[in-house]
C-alpha positions in Angstrom: -84.0 -28.8 89.8 -87.4 -29.1 89.5 -90.3 -28.5 86.7 -93.2 -26.8 88.9 -96.5 -27.1 87.8 -99.7 -25.1 88.5 -103.3 -26.8 88.4 -106.2 -24.3 87.6 -109.8 -26.5 88.9 -109.3 -28.5 92.1 -112.1 -31.0 91.3 -111.9 -34.5 90.5 -109.6 -34.8 87.3 -107.1 -32.4 89.1 -106.4 -35.2 91.7 -105.1 -37.7 88.3 -103.0 -34.6 86.9 -101.9 -34.1 90.6 -100.7 -37.6 91.1 -99.3 -37.7 87.4 -96.7 -35.1 87.8 -96.0 -36.4 91.6 -94.8 -39.7 89.7 -92.7 -37.7 87.1 -89.4 -37.6 88.5 -88.2 -34.1 88.8 -91.7 -32.7 88.6 -93.5 -30.5 91.3 -97.2 -29.6 91.9 -96.3 -26.3 93.4 -99.5 -24.4 93.3 -103.3 -24.9 92.8 -106.1 -22.1 91.9 -110.1 -23.0 92.5 -112.2 -20.1 92.3 -114.0 -21.7 95.6 -110.9 -21.0 98.0 -111.3 -24.0 100.6 -111.2 -26.2 97.4 -108.2 -25.3 96.7 -106.6 -25.1 100.4 -108.2 -28.9 100.9 -106.2 -29.9 97.4 -103.2 -27.9 98.5 -103.2 -29.7 102.1 -103.3 -33.2 99.9 -100.7 -32.9 97.4 -98.4 -30.3 99.6 -98.6 -27.3 97.3 -99.7 -23.8 98.2 -103.3 -22.6 97.4 -104.0 -19.7 95.3 -107.2 -17.3 95.6 -106.6 -15.6 92.5 -105.3 -17.0 88.9 -103.0 -14.0 88.5 -101.4 -14.8 91.8 -100.5 -18.0 90.7 -99.2 -17.2 87.5 -97.2 -14.6 89.0 -95.2 -17.4 90.6 -91.7 -17.8 89.0 -91.2 -21.5 90.1 -94.4 -22.7 88.3 -93.4 -23.3 84.4 -96.3 -25.4 83.4 -100.1 -24.7 84.2 -102.5 -27.7 83.7 -106.1 -26.7 83.2 -108.8 -28.7 85.1 -111.5 -26.9 84.9 -115.0 -28.1 83.0 -115.3 -28.5 79.5 -116.0 -25.2 78.4 -113.8 -23.2 81.0 -110.8 -23.9 79.6 -109.9 -20.7 77.3 -109.5 -18.2 79.6 -107.3 -19.7 82.2 -105.4 -21.3 79.3 -104.7 -17.7 77.5 -104.0 -16.0 80.9 -101.4 -18.9 81.4 -99.8 -18.3 78.1 -99.4 -14.6 78.4 -97.7 -15.0 81.8 -95.1 -16.9 79.8 -96.4 -20.6 81.2 -96.3 -23.7 79.1 -100.0 -24.6 78.9 -101.6 -28.6 79.1 -105.4 -28.5 79.0 -107.3 -31.7 80.2 -109.6 -32.8 76.9 -111.5 -31.5 75.2 -109.3 -28.8 74.9 -112.2 -26.5 74.4 -115.9 -26.8 73.0 -115.7 -25.0 69.7 -113.0 -24.8 67.1 -112.9 -21.1 67.3 -112.0 -21.6 71.3 -109.7 -24.0 70.2 -108.0 -21.7 68.0 -107.8 -18.8 70.5 -105.8 -20.8 72.7 -103.5 -22.1 70.4 -102.9 -18.8 68.9 -102.3 -17.3 72.6 -99.6 -20.1 72.9 -97.9 -19.5 69.7 -98.1 -15.8 70.5 -96.7 -16.4 73.8 -93.9 -19.0 72.6 -95.1 -21.4 74.6 
């Protein structure tokens, strides 16, 4: 059995996350989402995962239990909260967010979801 990861944001830092995930025994990159679908398709081809054209569609995949947020700083809140509400564990590229209030919102969403 493997632990499935979904990656949000398919820019440069996402490649580091994907390679790190692939190096973990029992972990697998299952899906990726990017607002530019062509970028998600290219990323998916490189890492052998499914590209998604919507965040909600990726979050609906039951094979994904952990979502790693690789969007630019200041764009972590919405996908992190959505992932938590979908019952996924959430990893966020640093910084967590750009204000304490936005950080608190992510933490609260994860606590509320029990993730």
